[in-house]
C-alpha positions as CSV (number, residue, x, y, z in Angstrom):
1,M,-27.3,-3.9,-94.1
2,S,-28.3,-2.8,-90.6
3,D,-25.9,-3.0,-88.1
4,M,-26.4,-6.2,-85.7
5,T,-24.5,-4.8,-82.9
6,E,-26.0,-2.6,-80.4
7,T,-24.0,0.7,-79.9
8,P,-23.6,2.4,-76.4
9,K,-25.8,5.2,-77.3
10,S,-28.6,2.7,-78.8
11,A,-28.3,0.8,-75.4
12,A,-28.6,3.7,-73.4
13,M,-31.7,4.8,-74.9
14,Q,-33.3,1.8,-74.9
15,K,-32.8,2.4,-70.8
16,L,-33.9,5.8,-70.6
17,P,-37.6,5.2,-70.2
18,L,-37.1,2.9,-67.4
19,I,-34.5,5.2,-66.0
20,I,-37.0,8.0,-66.3
21,I,-39.5,6.5,-64.3
22,L,-37.4,5.2,-61.5
23,C,-35.7,9.0,-61.1
24,V,-39.3,10.3,-60.9
25,A,-40.7,7.7,-58.4
26,V,-37.5,8.7,-56.0
27,V,-38.3,12.2,-56.5
28,G,-42.5,11.7,-56.1
29,A,-41.9,9.9,-53.2
30,F,-40.4,12.4,-51.0
31,T,-42.4,15.8,-52.8
32,L,-45.8,14.5,-53.8
33,R,-46.9,12.4,-50.3
34,D,-49.0,15.3,-49.0
35,Y,-50.5,16.0,-52.2
36,L,-51.9,12.4,-52.7
37,S,-52.8,11.4,-49.7
38,F,-56.4,11.3,-47.6
39,D,-56.4,14.3,-46.2
40,A,-56.0,16.5,-49.0
41,L,-58.8,14.6,-50.5
42,R,-60.9,15.4,-47.6
43,D,-59.9,18.8,-47.9
44,N,-60.7,19.4,-51.1
45,R,-63.7,17.0,-51.8
46,E,-66.3,20.4,-52.4
47,A,-64.1,21.6,-55.1
48,L,-63.4,18.2,-56.3
49,I,-67.4,17.6,-56.7
50,A,-68.6,21.1,-58.1
51,F,-65.8,20.8,-60.9
52,R,-67.2,17.2,-61.5
53,D,-70.7,18.2,-61.7
54,A,-69.8,21.1,-63.9
55,N,-67.3,18.9,-66.2
56,Y,-68.4,15.5,-66.0
57,L,-66.3,14.1,-69.1
58,M,-63.4,16.4,-68.6
59,T,-63.3,15.1,-64.9
60,A,-63.4,11.5,-66.1
61,L,-60.7,11.8,-68.4
62,A,-58.5,14.0,-66.4
63,F,-59.0,11.3,-63.4
64,I,-57.6,8.5,-65.4
65,A,-54.7,10.4,-67.0
66,V,-53.6,11.2,-63.6
67,Y,-54.3,7.4,-62.5
68,V,-51.7,6.6,-65.4
69,V,-49.2,8.7,-64.3
70,I,-49.5,7.9,-60.8
71,V,-49.1,3.9,-61.6
72,A,-46.4,4.7,-64.8
73,F,-44.2,6.3,-62.3
74,S,-44.8,4.7,-59.3
75,L,-45.8,7.5,-57.4
76,P,-47.3,7.2,-53.9
77,G,-51.1,7.8,-53.8
78,A,-52.3,4.7,-55.8
79,A,-54.8,3.6,-53.1
80,I,-55.8,7.3,-52.4
81,A,-56.6,7.4,-56.4
82,T,-58.3,4.1,-56.2
83,L,-60.8,5.7,-53.3
84,T,-61.3,9.0,-55.1
85,G,-62.6,7.0,-58.2
86,G,-65.2,5.6,-56.2
87,F,-65.6,9.1,-54.6
88,L,-66.2,11.0,-57.6
89,F,-67.7,8.5,-59.6
90,A,-69.3,5.9,-57.4
91,T,-68.7,2.3,-57.9
92,F,-69.6,2.3,-61.3
93,P,-68.6,3.8,-63.7
94,G,-65.7,4.3,-61.3
95,V,-64.0,0.9,-61.1
96,L,-63.9,1.2,-64.6
97,F,-62.0,4.4,-64.5
98,N,-59.5,2.9,-61.8
99,I,-58.8,-0.4,-63.9
100,T,-58.1,1.8,-67.2
101,G,-56.0,4.1,-65.5
102,A,-53.9,1.3,-63.6
103,T,-53.7,-0.9,-66.8
104,L,-52.5,1.9,-68.9
105,G,-49.9,2.8,-66.4
106,A,-48.9,-0.7,-65.7
107,T,-48.7,-1.3,-69.6
108,A,-45.8,1.8,-69.7
109,I,-43.8,0.2,-66.7
110,F,-44.1,-2.9,-68.5
111,L,-43.0,-1.7,-71.8
112,A,-40.3,0.6,-70.4
113,A,-38.7,-2.7,-68.4
114,R,-38.8,-4.7,-71.4
115,T,-37.4,-2.2,-73.7
116,G,-34.8,-1.2,-71.3
117,F,-33.9,-4.6,-69.9
118,G,-36.5,-7.6,-70.1
119,A,-35.8,-8.3,-73.8
120,K,-31.7,-9.0,-73.5
121,L,-32.4,-10.4,-70.0
122,G,-35.1,-12.9,-71.4
123,A,-33.2,-13.3,-74.7
124,K,-29.9,-14.4,-72.3
125,I,-32.3,-16.8,-69.9
126,E,-33.7,-18.7,-72.9
127,A,-30.3,-19.4,-74.1
128,S,-29.1,-20.6,-70.8
129,E,-29.0,-24.0,-69.2
130,G,-29.8,-24.9,-65.4
131,P,-32.7,-23.9,-62.8
132,V,-33.1,-20.4,-63.9
133,K,-34.3,-21.5,-67.2
134,K,-36.2,-24.3,-66.0
135,I,-37.8,-22.0,-64.1
136,K,-38.7,-19.4,-66.9
137,D,-39.9,-22.7,-69.0
138,G,-42.4,-23.6,-66.2
139,I,-43.6,-20.0,-66.1
140,D,-44.0,-20.2,-69.8
141,E,-46.2,-23.0,-69.7
142,N,-48.5,-21.7,-67.2
143,Q,-48.2,-17.9,-68.5
144,W,-51.9,-17.3,-68.1
145,S,-52.0,-18.7,-64.3
146,M,-49.2,-17.0,-63.2
147,L,-50.3,-13.9,-64.6
148,F,-53.5,-14.0,-63.0
149,L,-52.1,-15.1,-59.6
150,I,-49.4,-12.1,-59.4
151,R,-52.4,-9.9,-59.7
152,L,-55.2,-11.6,-57.7
153,V,-52.6,-12.0,-54.5
154,P,-52.7,-9.3,-52.5
155,A,-49.4,-9.5,-51.5
156,V,-47.6,-9.0,-54.3
157,P,-46.3,-5.3,-54.7
158,F,-48.0,-3.8,-58.0
159,F,-44.9,-2.4,-59.3
160,I,-43.5,-5.8,-59.0
161,A,-46.0,-7.4,-60.8
162,N,-45.5,-5.2,-63.7
163,L,-41.8,-6.0,-64.0
164,I,-41.7,-9.9,-63.8
165,P,-43.6,-10.2,-67.1
166,A,-41.5,-7.9,-68.8
167,F,-38.3,-9.8,-67.6
168,L,-40.1,-13.0,-68.9
169,E,-40.9,-11.8,-72.6
170,V,-44.5,-12.1,-71.8
171,P,-46.4,-10.8,-74.8
172,L,-47.9,-7.3,-74.5
173,R,-51.5,-8.3,-75.3
174,R,-51.5,-10.9,-72.6
175,F,-49.9,-8.8,-70.2
176,V,-52.6,-6.1,-70.8
177,I,-55.6,-8.3,-70.6
178,S,-54.4,-10.5,-67.1
179,T,-53.8,-7.1,-65.5
180,F,-56.9,-5.6,-66.8
181,V,-59.0,-8.6,-65.2
182,G,-56.8,-9.4,-62.5
183,I,-57.0,-6.5,-61.2
184,I,-60.8,-6.2,-60.8
185,P,-61.2,-7.8,-57.6
186,G,-59.3,-5.3,-55.6
187,S,-60.2,-2.6,-57.7
188,L,-63.9,-3.0,-57.1
189,V,-63.5,-3.5,-53.2
190,Y,-61.3,0.0,-53.0
191,T,-63.6,1.2,-55.6
192,S,-66.6,0.8,-53.3
193,V,-65.0,1.7,-50.2
194,G,-64.5,5.3,-51.9
195,A,-67.9,5.4,-52.9
196,G,-68.8,5.2,-49.2
197,L,-66.2,8.1,-48.6
198,S,-68.8,11.0,-48.1
199,E,-70.4,9.0,-44.9
200,V,-66.7,8.5,-43.8
201,F,-65.7,12.2,-43.9
202,D,-69.0,13.2,-42.2
203,R,-68.0,11.0,-39.3
204,G,-64.6,12.3,-39.2
205,E,-62.9,9.1,-39.3
206,T,-60.7,7.5,-42.2
207,P,-61.4,4.6,-44.6
208,N,-60.5,1.0,-43.9
209,L,-57.6,0.6,-46.6
210,G,-57.2,-2.9,-44.7
211,I,-60.6,-4.4,-45.4
212,I,-59.4,-6.4,-48.6
213,F,-57.8,-8.6,-45.9
214,E,-60.7,-9.0,-43.7
215,P,-62.0,-12.5,-43.9
216,H,-65.3,-11.8,-45.9
217,I,-63.4,-10.0,-49.1
218,L,-60.0,-11.9,-48.5
219,F,-61.7,-15.9,-48.7
220,P,-63.3,-14.9,-52.0
221,I,-60.2,-13.4,-53.5
222,L,-58.1,-16.3,-52.2
223,G,-60.8,-18.8,-53.9
224,L,-59.6,-17.1,-57.4
225,C,-56.4,-17.7,-56.8
226,A,-57.0,-21.2,-56.3
227,L,-58.9,-21.3,-59.4
228,A,-55.9,-19.3,-61.5
229,A,-53.3,-21.8,-60.1
230,M,-55.4,-25.1,-60.9
231,P,-54.1,-25.5,-63.9
232,I,-50.5,-25.3,-62.7
233,A,-51.6,-27.9,-59.8
234,I,-53.0,-30.2,-62.9
235,K,-49.6,-30.3,-64.8
236,A,-47.6,-30.9,-61.7
237,I,-49.8,-33.9,-61.2
238,T,-50.3,-35.2,-64.3
239,G,-47.0,-34.3,-65.6
240,K,-48.6,-33.1,-68.9
241,K,-48.2,-29.8,-70.8
242,G,-51.2,-27.9,-71.6
243,L,-52.3,-27.5,-75.1
């Protein structure tokens, strides 16, 4: 018969992956900022291009692996990594490499958070009563829409968008699909900016990372947000649950 009680040792082991991620994130924030920067990319661009030309497949795989590590450990430089994907591999397949790395890294955080705290917290919320339970029920009824919204809205930090689903017992498959699809618009914008970095470097300028908030970019993304929110609005108006 299996022991149904959770020992302190097993509870600590479950929290260990998330604790490691948080510790590495704190250390990385102070030690890697100068290495994962626009200046570092500019200063090493010729070496990177030469290595890519000589080892394209290895470069692509190494790039995705580095992107996974950056996202999984919430290290500084995710935006620079996305620009680098466009700089090295053009808008396509650069955007595909960026999305793949970001999705895998986000999934690592999601699993670590769900294993460490999310499953237990979700079970407690499910067994409770009151406003918190009602909020969770509302989110559960519109999970796809909510997941796409937190990915599409530029103001939601990527790290937070990875943690919230873990605490709300979102299925892994649903998390992965919504992450991969939901980050396509933003990734496409920044990858295309990265694809034009050679001209930016030649002019001695820095890329405009605020381009996503310019009207011709922001309005279409907000339109996608409205589309994702439409099922929620319809349910709120009609008072009917989705099928």
